[in-house]
Backbone of each chain as ProteinMPNN parsed JSONL, in Angstrom:
{"seq_chain_A": "MRESVDVSVRRKLSVDDKGAIERHTIEFPFGLPGFESLRKFMVVREKDSYPFHFLRSVEEPEVSMLVLDARLLKVQDRIRIPARDLRKVGIRDTNEMAVYIILKLDKKSRKFTANIKAPVVINTRENLGRQMILEDRELSVNYPLWPAGGVPAGTM", "coords_chain_A": {"N_chain_A": [[135.693, 43.651, 141.588], [134.605, 42.045, 139.656], [135.313, 39.577, 140.651], [133.918, 39.488, 143.034], [131.22, 39.944, 142.652], [128.328, 38.334, 141.538], [127.595, 37.965, 138.351], [125.597, 36.695, 136.847], [123.508, 36.469, 138.628], [122.987, 39.091, 139.01], [121.957, 39.9, 136.533], [119.58, 38.519, 136.488], [118.269, 39.658, 138.656], [117.948, 42.272, 137.764], [115.964, 42.043, 135.981], [113.812, 40.922, 137.428], [113.529, 42.658, 139.577], [111.396, 44.964, 140.251], [111.59, 47.294, 141.534], [110.133, 47.285, 143.856], [110.777, 47.461, 146.588], [111.55, 50.021, 146.805], [109.389, 51.699, 147.024], [108.503, 52.019, 149.545], [108.494, 53.291, 152.921], [110.679, 52.247, 155.361], [110.536, 51.018, 158.577], [112.745, 51.379, 161.22], [113.031, 50.158, 164.193], [115.084, 50.407, 166.081], [116.771, 52.219, 165.0], [119.927, 52.728, 163.408], [123.153, 51.433, 164.255], [125.015, 54.107, 165.458], [123.231, 55.863, 164.443], [120.963, 55.998, 166.064], [118.624, 57.364, 166.675], [117.266, 57.755, 164.341], [114.545, 56.598, 162.613], [113.137, 56.045, 160.312], [113.596, 54.868, 157.127], [114.467, 54.767, 153.614], [114.919, 52.659, 150.756], [116.51, 53.541, 148.049], [117.026, 54.416, 144.583], [119.449, 56.055, 142.58], [119.727, 57.919, 139.53], [121.02, 55.777, 137.113], [122.352, 54.288, 139.089], [121.956, 51.631, 139.645], [123.534, 48.363, 140.008], [123.541, 49.389, 142.57], [122.046, 50.719, 145.509], [120.6, 53.264, 147.629], [120.55, 53.569, 151.076], [118.596, 55.543, 152.759], [117.954, 58.067, 155.138], [114.753, 59.164, 156.061], [114.136, 61.128, 157.821], [116.548, 62.521, 158.119], [117.936, 63.358, 155.402], [120.608, 63.625, 154.576], [121.879, 61.593, 155.763], [122.845, 58.978, 154.308], [123.55, 56.006, 152.685], [125.489, 53.932, 150.585], [124.273, 50.926, 149.321], [124.175, 47.371, 148.679], [122.368, 44.743, 147.226], [122.462, 41.758, 148.962], [122.386, 39.322, 147.636], [123.792, 39.648, 145.354], [126.41, 39.269, 145.925], [129.172, 37.071, 145.823], [129.959, 35.933, 148.161], [127.672, 35.555, 149.542], [126.537, 33.266, 150.769], [127.925, 33.061, 153.085], [126.894, 35.008, 154.541], [124.92, 34.54, 156.764], [121.826, 34.712, 158.227], [120.638, 34.072, 161.348], [117.687, 32.205, 162.29], [116.474, 33.09, 164.629], [117.221, 35.768, 164.641], [115.923, 36.672, 162.367], [113.341, 36.484, 163.269], [113.257, 38.603, 164.982], [112.637, 40.797, 163.424], [110.254, 39.962, 162.534], [110.204, 38.265, 160.319], [108.95, 35.591, 158.526], [109.414, 33.8, 156.495], [111.846, 33.351, 153.836], [110.896, 34.66, 151.585], [109.898, 36.998, 152.436], [111.954, 38.597, 152.943], [114.585, 40.961, 152.628], [117.956, 41.548, 152.061], [120.488, 43.797, 152.614], [123.733, 45.055, 151.988], [125.925, 47.278, 153.504], [127.974, 49.616, 151.92], [131.248, 50.997, 151.858], [133.126, 53.746, 150.844], [136.472, 53.997, 150.21], [138.204, 56.824, 150.365], [140.786, 57.467, 149.56], [141.885, 55.286, 148.041], [139.813, 54.987, 146.305], [138.18, 52.797, 146.31], [135.609, 50.388, 146.978], [134.378, 48.88, 149.964], [132.655, 46.212, 151.604], [130.347, 45.831, 154.249], [129.996, 42.982, 155.501], [129.674, 41.844, 157.875], [127.705, 43.047, 159.309], [124.848, 42.993, 158.147], [122.001, 44.691, 156.652], [118.808, 43.91, 157.397], [115.648, 43.394, 156.053], [112.2, 43.223, 156.565], [110.023, 42.661, 154.185], [107.34, 42.375, 154.038], [106.156, 43.675, 156.192], [107.555, 46.007, 156.211], [109.767, 46.48, 157.997], [112.907, 47.093, 159.513], [116.315, 46.207, 160.334], [119.655, 46.451, 161.425], [121.686, 43.731, 161.535], [124.091, 42.373, 163.604], [126.331, 39.977, 162.895], [127.369, 36.861, 164.383], [129.555, 35.364, 163.445], [132.982, 35.264, 163.495], [134.68, 35.405, 161.398], [133.681, 37.05, 159.492], [133.968, 40.067, 157.724], [134.062, 43.624, 158.344], [134.944, 45.102, 156.362], [134.877, 43.978, 153.715], [136.43, 43.356, 150.641], [135.543, 44.78, 147.476], [136.909, 44.782, 145.176], [138.744, 43.217, 142.465], [140.551, 40.061, 142.996], [143.778, 40.26, 144.446], [143.862, 42.752, 145.249], [144.136, 44.965, 148.124], [144.148, 43.203, 151.212], [141.227, 42.752, 153.278], [140.337, 44.216, 156.455], [139.549, 42.496, 159.555], [136.971, 41.617, 161.912]], "CA_chain_A": [[134.222, 43.574, 141.473], [134.367, 40.866, 138.819], [135.454, 38.414, 141.521], [133.031, 39.505, 144.193], [129.807, 40.065, 142.308], [127.839, 37.282, 140.665], [126.974, 38.677, 137.241], [124.369, 36.039, 136.39], [122.461, 36.849, 139.585], [122.685, 40.496, 138.768], [121.099, 40.033, 135.356], [118.274, 38.013, 136.892], [117.65, 40.634, 139.54], [117.583, 43.498, 137.074], [114.707, 41.759, 135.304], [112.77, 40.701, 138.432], [113.425, 43.701, 140.584], [110.622, 46.071, 139.697], [111.706, 48.455, 142.417], [109.08, 47.228, 144.877], [111.223, 47.9, 147.903], [111.809, 51.454, 146.785], [108.193, 52.514, 147.186], [108.045, 52.056, 150.932], [109.322, 53.717, 154.043], [110.938, 51.12, 156.233], [110.67, 51.404, 159.972], [113.852, 50.755, 161.946], [112.675, 50.458, 165.584], [116.258, 50.753, 166.878], [117.659, 53.013, 164.162], [121.115, 51.996, 162.991], [124.274, 51.823, 165.118], [125.544, 55.396, 165.025], [122.082, 56.71, 164.082], [119.925, 55.3, 166.832], [117.371, 58.12, 166.755], [116.619, 57.8, 163.026], [113.712, 55.403, 162.603], [112.472, 55.831, 159.033], [114.545, 54.868, 156.015], [114.009, 54.219, 152.341], [115.961, 52.109, 149.895], [116.224, 54.237, 146.785], [118.012, 54.356, 143.523], [119.691, 57.302, 141.859], [119.843, 57.67, 138.092], [122.188, 54.987, 136.737], [123.125, 53.726, 140.199], [121.765, 50.172, 139.736], [122.848, 47.636, 141.07], [123.668, 50.003, 143.892], [120.938, 51.514, 146.041], [120.948, 54.083, 148.779], [119.732, 53.482, 152.279], [118.557, 56.97, 153.085], [117.055, 58.443, 156.227], [113.671, 60.076, 155.697], [114.206, 62.244, 158.766], [117.764, 63.31, 157.839], [118.339, 62.797, 154.093], [122.074, 63.564, 154.368], [122.308, 60.275, 156.243], [122.58, 58.179, 153.127], [124.661, 55.07, 152.491], [125.408, 53.073, 149.412], [124.059, 49.529, 149.702], [124.094, 46.394, 147.602], [121.59, 43.551, 147.54], [123.423, 40.72, 149.36], [122.345, 38.217, 146.665], [124.745, 39.927, 144.284], [127.768, 38.948, 146.354], [129.511, 35.654, 145.788], [130.095, 35.428, 149.542], [126.365, 35.675, 150.201], [126.19, 32.127, 151.641], [128.547, 33.25, 154.402], [126.071, 35.999, 155.247], [123.777, 33.749, 157.228], [121.064, 35.361, 159.303], [119.961, 33.034, 162.124], [116.227, 32.299, 162.37], [116.161, 33.897, 165.821], [117.375, 37.17, 164.25], [114.84, 36.969, 161.426], [112.126, 36.663, 164.076], [113.313, 39.935, 165.609], [111.926, 41.739, 162.561], [108.988, 39.353, 162.131], [110.287, 37.556, 159.044], [108.51, 34.21, 158.725], [110.169, 33.006, 155.52], [112.796, 34.172, 153.072], [110.202, 35.487, 150.589], [109.565, 38.282, 153.055], [113.22, 39.152, 153.421], [115.567, 41.583, 151.737], [119.187, 41.789, 152.817], [121.377, 44.748, 151.959], [125.052, 45.219, 152.587], [126.359, 48.677, 153.438], [129.28, 49.791, 151.305], [132.007, 52.174, 152.276], [134.082, 54.165, 149.835], [137.752, 54.471, 150.719], [138.419, 57.995, 149.516], [142.157, 57.501, 149.012], [142.065, 54.275, 146.999], [138.606, 55.029, 145.468], [137.648, 51.435, 146.24], [134.518, 50.099, 147.887], [134.378, 47.657, 150.76], [131.305, 45.856, 152.016], [130.234, 45.394, 155.633], [129.224, 41.736, 155.505], [129.528, 41.469, 159.291], [126.472, 43.644, 159.833], [123.904, 43.281, 157.057], [120.718, 45.322, 156.954], [117.784, 42.915, 157.081], [114.352, 44.069, 155.939], [110.959, 42.469, 156.429], [109.344, 43.387, 153.108], [105.877, 42.273, 154.226], [105.734, 44.686, 157.155], [108.445, 47.159, 156.091], [110.541, 46.671, 159.22], [114.301, 46.82, 159.218], [117.251, 46.205, 161.441], [120.991, 46.019, 161.065], [122.009, 42.583, 162.392], [125.524, 42.112, 163.723], [126.431, 38.519, 162.893], [128.341, 36.304, 165.334], [130.704, 34.758, 162.763], [134.145, 36.133, 163.641], [135.404, 35.448, 160.127], [133.072, 38.051, 158.612], [134.678, 41.345, 157.773], [133.313, 44.866, 158.153], [135.548, 45.768, 155.199], [135.098, 42.975, 152.671], [136.762, 44.134, 149.443], [134.754, 44.562, 146.27], [137.715, 44.836, 143.969], [139.195, 41.883, 142.093], [141.617, 39.432, 143.776], [145.053, 40.921, 144.223], [143.781, 44.046, 145.94], [144.569, 44.977, 149.538], [143.259, 42.368, 152.012], [140.345, 43.513, 154.157], [140.477, 44.058, 157.907], [138.493, 41.624, 160.06], [136.532, 41.932, 163.286]], "C_chain_A": [[133.834, 42.325, 140.677], [134.405, 39.608, 139.682], [134.331, 38.345, 142.544], [131.564, 39.464, 143.833], [129.411, 39.014, 141.28], [127.028, 37.911, 139.534], [125.672, 38.027, 136.782], [123.208, 36.362, 137.32], [122.022, 38.268, 139.305], [121.748, 40.66, 137.587], [119.686, 39.585, 135.695], [117.549, 39.06, 137.735], [117.213, 41.88, 138.793], [116.284, 43.305, 136.302], [113.573, 41.654, 136.326], [112.498, 41.913, 139.296], [112.695, 44.904, 140.019], [110.616, 47.264, 140.643], [110.685, 48.472, 143.527], [109.546, 47.798, 146.207], [111.37, 49.408, 147.962], [110.582, 52.299, 147.033], [107.83, 52.736, 148.651], [109.048, 52.651, 151.897], [109.468, 52.517, 154.959], [111.23, 51.621, 157.639], [111.828, 50.645, 160.604], [113.642, 51.069, 163.43], [113.871, 50.85, 166.466], [117.236, 51.612, 166.085], [118.767, 52.132, 163.6], [122.212, 52.338, 163.987], [124.928, 53.099, 164.592], [124.438, 56.387, 164.702], [120.849, 56.152, 164.778], [118.592, 56.033, 166.841], [116.652, 58.214, 165.414], [115.855, 56.502, 162.822], [113.077, 55.089, 161.258], [113.485, 55.959, 157.898], [113.853, 54.405, 154.744], [115.203, 53.652, 151.594], [115.662, 52.659, 148.514], [117.369, 54.086, 145.808], [118.249, 55.77, 143.014], [119.787, 56.918, 140.391], [121.129, 56.892, 137.833], [122.927, 54.333, 137.896], [122.993, 52.208, 140.289], [123.021, 49.431, 139.324], [122.955, 48.24, 142.464], [122.402, 50.772, 144.255], [121.477, 52.382, 147.158], [119.987, 53.78, 149.912], [119.742, 54.893, 152.853], [117.546, 57.266, 154.171], [116.001, 59.417, 155.709], [113.765, 61.328, 156.566], [115.419, 63.133, 158.532], [118.36, 62.804, 156.535], [119.848, 62.801, 153.829], [122.644, 62.258, 154.904], [121.894, 59.276, 155.171], [123.8, 57.3, 152.884], [124.418, 54.243, 151.249], [125.234, 51.628, 149.892], [123.935, 48.651, 148.463], [123.254, 45.225, 148.092], [122.579, 42.405, 147.801], [123.479, 39.561, 148.363], [123.35, 38.41, 145.53], [126.172, 39.535, 144.642], [128.008, 37.454, 146.313], [129.657, 35.082, 147.195], [128.76, 35.384, 150.276], [126.03, 34.475, 151.087], [126.923, 32.186, 152.967], [127.739, 34.241, 155.24], [124.791, 35.303, 155.691], [123.104, 34.421, 158.399], [120.329, 34.261, 160.075], [118.459, 33.288, 162.219], [115.781, 33.188, 163.529], [116.244, 35.398, 165.48], [116.295, 37.585, 163.255], [113.544, 37.235, 162.189], [112.094, 38.047, 164.731], [112.651, 40.999, 164.752], [110.662, 41.096, 161.974], [109.009, 38.635, 160.789], [109.946, 36.086, 159.276], [109.115, 33.284, 157.689], [110.932, 33.939, 154.596], [112.134, 34.984, 151.956], [109.9, 36.883, 151.118], [110.82, 39.074, 153.412], [114.017, 39.812, 152.309], [116.794, 41.883, 152.59], [120.097, 42.709, 152.004], [122.667, 44.885, 152.739], [125.476, 46.673, 152.414], [127.781, 48.74, 152.887], [129.945, 51.058, 151.821], [133.012, 52.485, 151.191], [135.353, 54.644, 150.536], [138.19, 55.622, 149.816], [139.798, 58.015, 148.865], [142.294, 56.541, 147.834], [140.918, 54.284, 145.984], [138.026, 53.617, 145.294], [136.563, 51.245, 147.289], [134.795, 48.844, 148.708], [132.957, 47.446, 151.275], [131.311, 45.372, 153.459], [129.359, 44.149, 155.685], [129.043, 41.199, 156.928], [128.176, 41.941, 159.831], [125.508, 44.004, 158.705], [122.639, 43.968, 157.564], [119.621, 44.37, 156.462], [116.416, 43.588, 157.115], [113.232, 43.06, 155.767], [110.112, 43.223, 155.408], [107.822, 43.289, 153.202], [105.388, 43.407, 155.132], [106.577, 45.959, 157.11], [109.123, 47.523, 157.409], [111.988, 46.334, 158.919], [115.179, 46.865, 160.45], [118.618, 45.812, 160.916], [121.397, 44.931, 162.046], [123.517, 42.386, 162.428], [125.694, 40.605, 163.878], [127.576, 38.04, 163.781], [129.63, 35.838, 164.681], [131.913, 35.703, 162.779], [134.95, 36.274, 162.357], [134.875, 36.547, 159.202], [133.719, 39.416, 158.824], [133.718, 42.535, 157.678], [133.813, 45.595, 156.901], [135.868, 44.761, 154.096], [135.334, 43.681, 151.339], [135.886, 43.789, 148.253], [135.589, 44.716, 145.014], [138.264, 43.447, 143.677], [140.345, 41.383, 142.962], [142.955, 40.087, 143.44], [145.067, 42.3, 144.857], [144.218, 43.9, 147.388], [143.615, 44.114, 150.379], [142.446, 43.209, 152.998], [140.715, 43.312, 155.618], [139.383, 43.131, 158.38], [138.15, 42.021, 161.488], [137.39, 41.162, 164.277]], "O_chain_A": [[132.858, 41.646, 140.996], [133.623, 38.681, 139.471], [133.852, 37.261, 142.877], [130.744, 38.998, 144.624], [130.092, 38.835, 140.27], [125.895, 38.342, 139.748], [124.743, 38.723, 136.373], [122.07, 36.512, 136.877], [120.837, 38.596, 139.359], [120.833, 41.482, 137.637], [118.71, 40.189, 135.25], [116.359, 39.31, 137.543], [116.205, 42.489, 139.151], [115.584, 44.271, 136.001], [112.5, 42.222, 136.125], [111.36, 42.159, 139.697], [113.303, 45.764, 139.382], [109.747, 48.132, 140.562], [110.387, 49.526, 144.088], [108.811, 48.526, 146.874], [111.321, 50.004, 149.038], [110.705, 53.507, 147.236], [106.955, 53.543, 148.963], [110.262, 52.54, 151.726], [108.485, 51.853, 155.289], [112.048, 52.515, 157.854], [111.887, 49.417, 160.534], [114.036, 52.143, 163.885], [113.703, 51.538, 167.473], [118.404, 51.722, 166.457], [118.567, 50.943, 163.35], [122.209, 53.445, 164.526], [125.342, 53.167, 163.435], [124.662, 57.598, 164.686], [119.829, 55.875, 164.147], [117.542, 55.409, 166.996], [115.527, 58.711, 165.36], [116.445, 55.422, 162.853], [112.538, 53.999, 161.066], [114.134, 56.99, 157.725], [112.811, 53.751, 154.779], [116.339, 54.095, 151.768], [114.672, 52.283, 147.887], [118.486, 53.696, 146.146], [117.333, 56.592, 143.022], [119.912, 55.742, 140.05], [122.204, 57.297, 138.278], [124.046, 53.858, 137.701], [123.816, 51.556, 140.931], [123.595, 49.834, 138.312], [122.495, 47.639, 143.435], [121.773, 51.397, 143.401], [122.629, 52.262, 147.576], [118.771, 53.74, 149.727], [120.757, 55.37, 153.361], [116.418, 56.776, 154.133], [116.32, 60.376, 155.006], [113.507, 62.44, 156.105], [115.349, 64.348, 158.719], [119.205, 61.909, 156.553], [120.324, 62.069, 152.962], [123.753, 61.863, 154.546], [120.76, 58.799, 155.135], [124.934, 57.779, 152.877], [123.283, 53.904, 150.915], [125.967, 51.168, 150.768], [123.636, 49.119, 147.365], [123.404, 44.77, 149.226], [123.431, 42.116, 146.961], [124.505, 38.89, 148.253], [123.711, 37.459, 144.837], [127.042, 39.475, 143.773], [127.154, 36.666, 146.718], [129.496, 33.878, 147.396], [128.722, 35.197, 151.492], [125.307, 34.635, 152.07], [126.587, 31.442, 153.889], [127.873, 34.309, 156.462], [123.732, 35.455, 155.082], [123.724, 34.67, 159.432], [119.475, 33.583, 159.503], [118.012, 34.435, 162.228], [114.819, 33.947, 163.406], [115.442, 36.196, 165.965], [115.809, 38.715, 163.295], [112.753, 38.097, 161.809], [111.021, 38.588, 164.998], [112.155, 41.996, 165.276], [110.073, 41.625, 161.032], [107.959, 38.416, 160.184], [110.562, 35.417, 160.106], [109.315, 32.101, 157.964], [110.702, 35.147, 154.574], [112.753, 35.909, 151.429], [109.677, 37.821, 150.353], [110.75, 40.094, 154.098], [114.112, 39.293, 151.198], [116.682, 42.405, 153.699], [120.425, 42.423, 150.853], [122.69, 44.838, 153.968], [125.395, 47.229, 151.318], [128.67, 48.013, 153.332], [129.29, 52.041, 152.166], [133.676, 51.586, 150.675], [135.319, 55.571, 151.345], [138.508, 55.415, 148.645], [139.96, 58.519, 147.754], [142.76, 56.926, 146.761], [141.026, 53.667, 144.925], [137.453, 53.296, 144.253], [136.596, 51.863, 148.353], [135.37, 47.874, 148.213], [132.167, 48.385, 151.366], [132.179, 44.593, 153.85], [128.147, 44.234, 155.884], [128.338, 40.213, 157.143], [127.586, 41.303, 160.702], [125.368, 45.174, 158.349], [122.261, 43.847, 158.73], [119.525, 44.07, 155.272], [116.07, 44.266, 158.082], [113.307, 42.16, 154.931], [109.554, 44.278, 155.706], [107.103, 44.028, 152.529], [104.349, 44.017, 154.879], [106.341, 46.886, 157.885], [109.077, 48.661, 157.876], [112.273, 45.405, 158.164], [114.838, 47.472, 161.465], [118.728, 44.937, 160.057], [121.45, 45.17, 163.252], [124.148, 42.247, 161.381], [125.256, 40.024, 164.871], [128.603, 38.706, 163.917], [130.694, 35.907, 165.297], [131.891, 36.777, 162.179], [135.801, 37.156, 162.243], [135.543, 36.928, 158.241], [133.974, 39.844, 159.949], [132.688, 42.457, 157.009], [133.205, 46.562, 156.441], [136.996, 44.703, 153.606], [134.527, 44.521, 150.939], [135.53, 42.628, 148.053], [135.049, 44.775, 143.909], [138.252, 42.584, 144.555], [141.038, 42.18, 143.593], [143.221, 40.423, 142.286], [146.113, 42.935, 144.991], [144.625, 42.819, 147.815], [142.398, 44.273, 150.276], [142.911, 44.238, 153.488], [141.352, 42.316, 155.962], [138.374, 42.977, 157.691], [138.935, 42.673, 162.177], [137.192, 41.28, 165.487]]}, "seq_chain_B": "MLVLTRKSGESIRIGNDIIVTVVENSSHQVKIGVTAPLEIPVHREEVYTRIRQENRAAIIKDRMWTSVLRRFEENV", "coords_chain_B": {"N_chain_B": [[127.615, 55.496, 186.159], [125.93, 52.7, 187.4], [127.085, 50.661, 189.895], [127.103, 47.397, 190.932], [127.709, 44.725, 193.173], [128.026, 41.349, 192.468], [127.591, 37.829, 193.025], [128.54, 34.685, 191.539], [125.825, 33.337, 189.782], [124.02, 35.162, 190.712], [121.722, 37.914, 190.021], [120.721, 40.872, 188.118], [118.128, 43.173, 187.738], [116.856, 45.054, 185.076], [114.857, 47.719, 184.303], [111.581, 46.609, 183.403], [111.844, 44.309, 181.997], [114.351, 43.191, 181.556], [116.939, 41.025, 182.472], [120.04, 40.547, 183.965], [122.485, 38.155, 184.427], [125.092, 36.773, 186.403], [126.736, 34.184, 185.226], [128.982, 32.597, 185.358], [132.098, 32.886, 186.958], [135.429, 33.601, 186.601], [139.03, 33.905, 187.117], [139.944, 35.383, 184.944], [137.836, 36.056, 183.331], [134.304, 36.817, 182.949], [131.241, 35.158, 182.747], [128.342, 36.194, 181.362], [124.861, 36.235, 181.489], [122.065, 37.253, 179.567], [118.734, 38.001, 179.861], [116.147, 38.939, 177.922], [113.489, 40.648, 176.157], [112.901, 39.397, 172.852], [113.137, 41.353, 170.798], [114.842, 43.284, 171.787], [117.978, 44.623, 171.255], [121.089, 43.069, 171.921], [124.42, 43.451, 172.503], [127.987, 42.883, 172.367], [129.911, 45.466, 173.606], [132.194, 46.556, 172.301], [132.022, 45.533, 169.758], [129.635, 46.641, 168.838], [130.369, 49.327, 168.876], [132.306, 49.343, 166.898], [130.751, 48.773, 164.605], [129.142, 51.014, 164.606], [131.029, 52.975, 164.047], [131.791, 52.178, 161.48], [129.372, 52.527, 160.09], [129.046, 55.287, 160.254], [131.246, 56.116, 158.814], [130.489, 55.245, 156.371], [128.714, 56.975, 155.266], [127.657, 58.624, 152.423], [128.84, 61.457, 151.137], [129.127, 63.194, 148.983], [129.023, 63.749, 145.4], [130.968, 62.147, 144.498], [130.914, 59.385, 144.266], [129.698, 58.663, 141.87], [131.378, 58.68, 139.586], [133.164, 56.712, 140.314], [131.505, 54.536, 140.543], [130.726, 54.26, 137.884], [133.038, 53.293, 136.833], [133.094, 50.787, 138.022], [130.893, 49.634, 136.803], [131.85, 49.33, 134.224], [133.679, 47.321, 134.619], [132.336, 45.034, 135.372]], "CA_chain_B": [[127.366, 54.053, 186.019], [125.524, 52.043, 188.638], [127.945, 49.498, 190.102], [126.596, 46.465, 191.937], [128.567, 43.55, 193.299], [127.247, 40.121, 192.373], [128.32, 36.555, 193.042], [128.095, 33.751, 190.509], [124.45, 32.879, 189.959], [123.145, 36.273, 191.105], [121.207, 38.666, 188.873], [120.332, 42.28, 188.208], [116.96, 43.458, 186.891], [116.883, 46.393, 184.465], [113.499, 47.991, 183.814], [110.645, 45.522, 183.71], [111.964, 43.156, 181.112], [115.719, 42.738, 181.29], [117.646, 40.477, 183.632], [121.439, 40.233, 183.692], [122.899, 37.161, 185.429], [126.48, 36.302, 186.379], [126.606, 32.737, 185.056], [130.22, 31.959, 185.798], [133.093, 33.919, 187.229], [136.777, 33.05, 186.838], [140.015, 34.971, 187.35], [140.227, 36.229, 183.78], [136.642, 36.48, 182.593], [133.003, 36.615, 183.568], [130.208, 34.749, 181.792], [127.145, 36.971, 181.711], [123.66, 35.871, 180.747], [121.086, 38.336, 179.454], [117.372, 37.6, 179.517], [115.486, 40.168, 177.474], [112.576, 40.388, 175.043], [113.594, 39.081, 171.607], [113.444, 42.52, 169.956], [115.864, 44.146, 172.371], [119.311, 44.23, 170.772], [122.117, 42.872, 172.942], [125.7, 43.336, 171.801], [129.262, 43.205, 173.021], [130.022, 46.892, 173.35], [133.253, 46.925, 171.342], [131.511, 45.156, 168.44], [128.66, 47.67, 168.493], [131.131, 50.564, 168.605], [132.944, 49.197, 165.592], [129.713, 48.9, 163.58], [128.745, 52.414, 164.616], [132.106, 53.681, 163.332], [131.709, 51.816, 160.062], [128.189, 53.17, 159.511], [129.294, 56.733, 160.109], [132.219, 56.281, 157.728], [129.856, 54.833, 155.116], [127.847, 58.044, 154.748], [128.094, 59.177, 151.144], [128.63, 62.894, 151.324], [129.083, 64.025, 147.78], [128.76, 63.06, 144.146], [132.194, 61.458, 144.1], [130.669, 57.982, 144.012], [129.16, 58.361, 140.534], [132.443, 58.341, 138.64], [133.735, 55.434, 140.76], [130.489, 53.562, 140.162], [130.766, 54.038, 136.441], [134.199, 52.444, 136.589], [132.688, 49.441, 138.406], [129.999, 49.176, 135.746], [132.654, 48.921, 133.087], [134.469, 46.139, 134.941], [131.519, 43.853, 135.72]], "C_chain_B": [[126.97, 53.497, 187.382], [126.365, 50.784, 188.796], [127.399, 48.658, 191.253], [127.535, 45.273, 192.016], [127.698, 42.304, 193.323], [128.161, 38.909, 192.508], [127.798, 35.718, 191.881], [126.673, 33.297, 190.798], [123.49, 33.999, 190.323], [122.802, 37.139, 189.897], [120.929, 40.124, 189.197], [119.144, 42.474, 187.287], [117.045, 44.901, 186.393], [115.517, 46.655, 183.871], [112.603, 46.825, 184.195], [111.03, 44.216, 183.05], [113.357, 42.59, 180.938], [116.374, 42.249, 182.571], [119.054, 40.086, 183.21], [121.926, 39.312, 184.803], [124.382, 36.85, 185.295], [126.395, 34.779, 186.35], [127.819, 32.023, 185.656], [131.29, 33.015, 185.954], [134.454, 33.266, 187.455], [137.758, 34.212, 186.946], [140.185, 35.897, 186.159], [138.978, 36.637, 182.999], [135.363, 36.177, 183.375], [132.028, 36.198, 182.48], [128.904, 35.389, 182.242], [125.986, 36.53, 180.852], [122.69, 37.036, 180.717], [119.747, 37.751, 179.051], [116.62, 38.876, 179.173], [114.487, 39.807, 176.387], [113.373, 40.25, 173.747], [114.021, 40.319, 170.815], [114.586, 43.366, 170.495], [117.247, 43.716, 171.897], [120.285, 44.116, 171.945], [123.436, 42.637, 172.226], [126.885, 43.508, 172.726], [129.555, 44.647, 172.628], [131.058, 47.248, 172.286], [132.837, 46.568, 169.904], [130.527, 46.233, 167.953], [129.365, 48.975, 168.098], [131.783, 50.505, 167.234], [131.951, 49.377, 164.464], [129.242, 50.349, 163.48], [129.75, 53.248, 163.825], [132.007, 53.437, 161.837], [130.522, 52.492, 159.395], [128.437, 54.653, 159.28], [130.258, 56.992, 158.963], [131.609, 55.947, 156.368], [128.962, 55.913, 154.516], [128.469, 58.607, 153.474], [127.797, 60.659, 151.171], [128.498, 63.678, 150.027], [128.919, 63.152, 146.544], [129.954, 62.239, 143.668], [131.939, 60.024, 143.669], [130.269, 57.683, 142.57], [130.254, 57.97, 139.551], [133.088, 57.008, 139.003], [132.798, 54.298, 140.362], [130.561, 53.209, 138.694], [131.936, 53.125, 136.095], [133.9, 50.996, 136.955], [131.831, 48.829, 137.309], [130.786, 48.63, 134.567], [133.388, 47.612, 133.338], [133.654, 44.878, 135.164], [130.906, 43.199, 134.482]], "O_chain_B": [[127.606, 53.795, 188.393], [126.357, 49.925, 187.914], [127.251, 49.13, 192.381], [128.097, 44.862, 191.0], [126.75, 42.212, 194.103], [129.34, 38.953, 192.154], [126.744, 36.008, 191.315], [126.352, 32.917, 191.924], [122.275, 33.817, 190.254], [123.495, 37.106, 188.88], [120.905, 40.547, 190.353], [119.155, 41.982, 186.159], [117.27, 45.834, 187.164], [115.058, 45.894, 183.02], [112.842, 46.141, 185.191], [110.604, 43.144, 183.478], [113.529, 41.595, 180.234], [116.377, 42.927, 183.598], [119.241, 39.38, 182.218], [121.801, 39.639, 185.983], [124.878, 36.682, 184.181], [126.022, 34.158, 187.345], [127.704, 31.012, 186.348], [131.369, 33.945, 185.151], [134.622, 32.474, 188.383], [137.357, 35.373, 186.873], [140.53, 37.067, 186.328], [139.057, 37.475, 182.102], [135.356, 35.391, 184.323], [131.987, 36.807, 181.412], [128.427, 35.156, 183.353], [126.103, 36.457, 179.629], [122.509, 37.728, 181.719], [119.636, 37.083, 178.022], [116.469, 39.773, 180.004], [114.622, 38.76, 175.755], [114.398, 40.908, 173.569], [115.107, 40.353, 170.235], [115.231, 44.09, 169.737], [117.648, 42.572, 172.112], [120.298, 44.959, 172.842], [123.548, 41.711, 171.423], [126.798, 44.194, 173.744], [129.459, 45.008, 171.455], [130.829, 48.136, 171.465], [133.254, 47.227, 168.952], [130.588, 46.672, 166.804], [129.002, 49.627, 167.119], [131.809, 51.494, 166.502], [132.247, 50.046, 163.475], [128.977, 50.846, 162.385], [129.372, 54.114, 163.036], [132.123, 54.361, 161.032], [130.634, 52.977, 158.269], [128.08, 55.201, 158.237], [130.11, 57.967, 158.226], [132.155, 56.326, 155.332], [128.503, 55.779, 153.382], [129.632, 59.007, 153.446], [126.637, 61.069, 151.222], [127.829, 64.71, 149.985], [128.699, 61.945, 146.652], [129.942, 61.701, 142.56], [132.649, 59.493, 142.814], [130.477, 56.567, 142.094], [130.083, 57.034, 138.769], [133.511, 56.259, 138.123], [133.235, 53.242, 139.907], [130.473, 52.045, 138.302], [131.848, 52.295, 135.19], [134.381, 50.076, 136.294], [132.009, 47.671, 136.931], [130.434, 47.603, 133.988], [133.689, 46.874, 132.4], [134.199, 43.774, 135.151], [130.195, 42.201, 134.599]]}, "name": "protein", "num_of_chains": 2, "seq": "MRESVDVSVRRKLSVDDKGAIERHTIEFPFGLPGFESLRKFMVVREKDSYPFHFLRSVEEPEVSMLVLDARLLKVQDRIRIPARDLRKVGIRDTNEMAVYIILKLDKKSRKFTANIKAPVVINTRENLGRQMILEDRELSVNYPLWPAGGVPAGTMMLVLTRKSGESIRIGNDIIVTVVENSSHQVKIGVTAPLEIPVHREEVYTRIRQENRAAIIKDRMWTSVLRRFEENV"}
């Protein structure tokens, strides 16, 4: 985690982030892969969970995933969303954009991996969201969040 | 599945807004063009399936994450 997460960014975000995104229901016109019929989600926090949030379905609250603001990851500049994809959710500039990475907990190793191949992109002006599958073949669905020396991630 | 035979350059219309065109056809692969409204997601099926699998596996089912999270907090 020390290797993967930019601590200085995290401190900045904890001051700036007044939880604005958490007050709104976000519409996902195409759901999420695997949950295509679920259209309304919220990004919420649990007690003490910061910097982690939950992407939680309003319609089926058990559908809940741990997510991390992409800005917290040192690999964030590899997570490039093409302008054409931003237009799909009506994002006109980056001030209107929030990008979250879905985390997966490996139950055996108790370690988290991040799906940087398919970030969740949110238009914060209109509260629209979509999971974008990025073309870059180098991006992993299981990017490790533990320090260097851990098990290498699988790649697409 | 509806199966249609097309030659290179020929197309198929799906609904009112989607057109699938065989751009190029060789012995080992076919180049397919998709014309669709910008919002309509278009994906290679195996990529989509993989993301679907990952999302389903990412569902947090119980409170197990809190103790793991606390350990992360201590390390950052």
